[in-house]
C-alpha positions in Angstrom: 1.8 72.0 122.6 5.0 70.5 121.4 5.4 67.8 118.9 6.7 65.4 121.6 3.6 66.0 123.8 1.2 65.2 120.9 3.0 62.0 120.0 3.9 63.2 116.6 7.4 63.5 115.1 8.9 65.2 112.1 11.1 63.6 109.6 14.7 64.9 109.6 15.4 67.5 106.9 18.2 65.4 105.5 15.8 62.4 105.0 13.3 64.6 103.1 16.1 66.0 100.9 17.5 62.6 100.2 14.0 61.2 99.3 13.4 64.1 97.0 16.7 63.7 95.3 16.2 60.0 94.9 12.8 60.6 93.3 14.2 63.3 91.0 17.0 60.9 89.9 14.4 58.2 89.3 12.5 60.5 87.0 15.3 62.4 85.3 17.8 59.6 84.6 15.7 57.8 82.0 15.3 61.0 80.1 19.1 61.6 80.3 19.8 58.0 79.3 17.5 58.3 76.2 19.1 61.7 75.3 22.7 60.5 75.3 21.8 57.1 73.8 20.5 58.9 70.8 24.1 60.0 70.1 25.5 56.4 70.1 25.7 53.8 67.5 23.6 50.6 67.8 26.6 48.5 68.6 27.6 50.8 71.4 24.1 50.7 72.8 24.2 46.9 72.8 27.7 46.6 74.2 27.2 49.0 77.2 23.8 50.6 77.3 24.5 52.8 80.3 28.0 54.2 79.1 28.2 57.7 77.9 29.0 58.2 74.3 32.5 59.2 73.2 32.8 62.9 72.5 34.8 62.1 69.4 32.3 59.8 67.9 28.9 61.3 68.4 26.4 59.8 66.0 24.3 62.9 65.2 23.2 61.1 62.0 20.6 59.3 64.1 18.6 62.5 64.1 19.0 63.0 60.4 17.9 59.4 59.7 14.9 59.8 62.0 13.9 63.1 60.2 14.2 61.6 56.7 14.2 57.9 56.7 11.5 57.6 59.4 9.6 60.6 57.9 9.6 62.5 61.1 9.9 65.7 59.1 6.4 65.1 57.7 5.0 63.9 61.0 6.5 66.9 62.8 4.7 69.3 60.4 1.4 67.3 60.8 1.6 67.6 64.6 2.5 71.3 64.3 -0.5 72.0 62.2 -3.0 69.8 64.1 -1.8 71.1 67.5 -1.8 74.8 66.5 -5.3 74.6 64.9 -6.8 72.6 67.8 -5.4 74.7 70.6 -6.4 77.9 68.8 -10.0 76.7 68.3 -10.2 75.3 71.9 -9.1 78.7 73.3 -11.3 80.8 71.0 -14.5 78.7 71.2 -13.9 77.8 74.9 -13.6 81.4 75.9 -16.8 82.5 74.1 -18.8 79.6 75.6 -17.4 80.1 79.1 -18.2 83.8 78.8 -21.8 83.1 77.7 -22.4 80.6 80.4 -20.9 82.8 83.1 -22.4 86.1 82.0 -26.0 85.1 81.3 -28.3 83.4 83.7 -30.7 80.9 82.1 -32.1 77.5 83.2 -30.6 75.9 80.2 -27.3 77.5 80.9 -26.7 75.3 83.9 -27.8 72.3 81.9 -25.3 73.1 79.1 -22.5 73.7 81.7 -23.3 70.4 83.3 -23.1 68.6 79.9 -19.7 70.2 79.2 -18.5 69.0 82.6 -19.8 65.5 81.9 -17.5 65.5 78.9 -14.5 65.4 81.4 -15.8 62.1 82.8 -16.3 60.2 79.5 -13.4 58.0 78.6 -12.1 58.2 75.1 -12.7 54.5 74.6 -16.4 55.0 74.8 -16.6 57.7 72.1 -14.2 56.3 69.6 -16.7 54.0 67.8 -19.3 56.7 67.0 -16.5 59.2 66.2 -15.0 56.7 63.6 -18.3 56.3 61.8 -19.2 60.0 62.0 -15.9 61.0 60.4 -16.1 58.3 57.8 -19.6 59.5 57.0 -18.5 63.1 56.4 -15.3 62.1 54.6 -12.9 63.3 57.3 -11.5 60.0 58.3 -7.7 59.8 57.8 -7.3 63.5 57.6 -5.9 66.3 59.6 -9.1 68.2 59.5 -11.0 65.3 61.2 -8.3 65.0 63.9 -8.5 68.8 64.5 -12.3 68.6 65.0 -12.0 65.7 67.4 -9.2 67.3 69.5 -11.2 70.6 69.6 -14.4 68.8 70.9 -12.3 66.8 73.4 -10.6 69.9 74.8 -13.7 72.2 75.1 -15.0 70.8 78.4 -11.7 71.5 80.2 -11.4 75.0 78.7 -14.9 75.9 79.6 -14.5 74.5 83.1 -11.4 76.7 83.7 -12.4 79.9 81.9 -15.9 80.0 83.4 -14.4 80.5 86.8 -12.3 83.4 85.6 -15.3 85.2 83.9 -17.5 84.7 87.0 -14.8 86.4 89.1 -14.6 89.6 87.0 -16.7 92.4 88.4 -19.8 93.4 86.6 -18.8 97.0 86.8 -16.3 96.4 84.0 -18.9 95.2 81.7 -21.3 98.1 82.7 -18.5 100.6 82.1 -17.8 99.2 78.7 -21.5 99.4 77.7 -21.7 103.0 78.9 -18.7 103.8 76.6 -20.7 102.4 73.7 -19.4 98.8 73.4 -21.7 96.1 72.3 -21.8 92.6 73.8 -19.1 91.2 71.6 -16.9 94.3 71.7 -17.0 94.3 75.6 -16.1 90.6 75.6 -13.3 90.9 73.1 -11.7 94.1 74.2 -12.4 94.3 77.9 -13.2 91.1 79.6 -11.2 88.6 77.5 -7.8 90.3 78.1 -8.5 90.1 81.9 -8.8 86.3 81.6 -5.3 86.0 80.1 -4.0 83.8 82.9 -6.8 81.3 82.3 -6.2 81.5 78.4 -2.6 80.8 78.8 -3.2 77.8 81.3 -5.7 76.2 78.9 -3.5 76.7 75.9 -0.4 75.2 77.5 -2.3 72.2 78.9 -4.1 71.5 75.6 -0.8 71.9 73.7 0.8 69.3 75.8 -2.2 67.0 75.5 -2.7 67.3 71.8 1.0 67.1 70.9 1.5 63.7 72.6 -2.0 62.3 72.0 -1.8 58.8 70.6 -5.2 56.9 71.0 -7.4 59.1 68.8 -4.6 59.5 66.2 -4.1 55.7 66.0 -7.8 55.0 65.6 -8.7 57.9 63.2 -5.7 58.5 61.0 -3.6 55.4 61.1 -5.2 54.1 57.9 -3.6 57.0 56.1 -1.0 55.1 54.0 0.4 58.2 52.5 1.5 59.7 55.9 -0.1 63.0 55.1 -2.1 63.1 58.4 0.0 61.0 60.7 1.3 62.7 63.8 4.6 62.3 65.7 3.2 59.8 68.3 2.1 57.5 65.5 5.5 57.8 63.7 7.3 57.1 66.9 5.1 54.0 67.5 5.9 52.8 64.0 9.5 53.3 64.6 9.4 51.4 67.8 7.8 48.5 66.1 10.5 48.5 63.3 13.2 48.8 65.9 12.2 45.4 67.3 13.1 43.8 64.0 16.0 46.0 63.0 18.8 47.2 65.3 18.1 50.9 64.9 17.8 51.9 68.5 19.8 55.0 68.0 17.3 56.3 65.6 14.5 55.3 67.9 16.0 57.3 70.7 16.5 60.2 68.4 12.8 60.1 67.5 11.8 60.1 71.2 13.9 63.3 71.7 12.3 65.0 68.7 8.8 64.3 70.2 9.6 65.4 73.8 11.9 68.4 73.2 8.9 70.8 72.1 7.0 69.9 75.2 9.9 70.5 77.5 10.7 73.9 75.8 7.1 75.1 76.0 6.9 74.0 79.7 10.2 75.6 80.7 9.4 78.8 78.9 5.9 79.2 80.3 6.1 77.4 83.6 5.6 80.7 85.5 2.3 81.3 83.6 1.2 77.8 84.3 1.6 78.1 88.0 0.1 81.6 88.0 -2.9 80.5 86.0 -3.5 77.4 88.1 -3.2 79.4 91.4 -5.5 82.1 90.1 -8.1 79.6 88.9 -8.1 77.8 92.3 -8.7 81.1 94.1 -11.3 82.4 91.6 -13.1 79.1 91.0 
C-alpha cells in the first residue's frame, strides 16, 4: 500500500537535512564562540562579541592566566586524581559485583540487585545531607578521598546494571571449561570472563569519566569548604571564576577556563566514540 493511499506523507529529504544542519549549528556555534572568544581581549569581547579574533593578536595569555592566577593547574590535577581513582574503583568493584549477581542464584541476590537499581532513581539532593555528616564524622570532608568514595558509590548502580547483562549473556561452558583447566572462581572471572566483557567495561568507564569529570553538585557541597584548594575540582574552579568575572572584566580568562574543562571530555569522546556505540549496542542486545 503506498504512502498516498494510507494518508501519510514523508518529509522532503532537503527539509530533513536543513533541520539537522540547523540543529547542529545551534549546538556547535556556542562552543565555537567560546573557543575563539578565549583568544580575544576583554575589550574586544565587549566591542564586538561575535567577531573573530585577529590572527595577529591572539591572546593566548588567557590560558596561562587561567592556569596560574585562577589555579586551574591545581584544580586540573585534583580532577584527574579524583576521576581516575573513582572510575577505576567503579569498574573494578562494579564488575565483581555484577559477576557475582549474574553468576550465582540466591534469593538475596535479587534483593541486592534491586537495591542497586534503586540507587539509580534516588536524586542526589536527597542523599547529600547524610553524606555530609557521614564524611564529617570520619574526617573525610573537604578531601579528595571523601569525594572519591562518594563518586564510587554513586557510580556503582549504573556499572552493575550494565555489566550484569554482559555476564548473564556469556555461555556457562566458558566457566566450566576454565574450572576443568584448574581455574578457581576468581581466576576464571579475572582471566576468562572479565576480558569478554570488555565492551561493557569500556562503556561504563567512558560514561563514568564524563560524569565524574564535570560533576559539580557533590563537589560543591562536600569540598567547597576547602580554603586551601587542595581538593577542589575543575567545575568548582570554573564556578568561582564565573563569579569573579561578574565583578572583574576577565571574560577572556573565563572562556579559557571553560575550554580547559571541556577539552578532555571531547578528546575522550572522539577517541573512543566507536567503543561507546559498540558497547551500548551490545548491552542493548544482551540485556
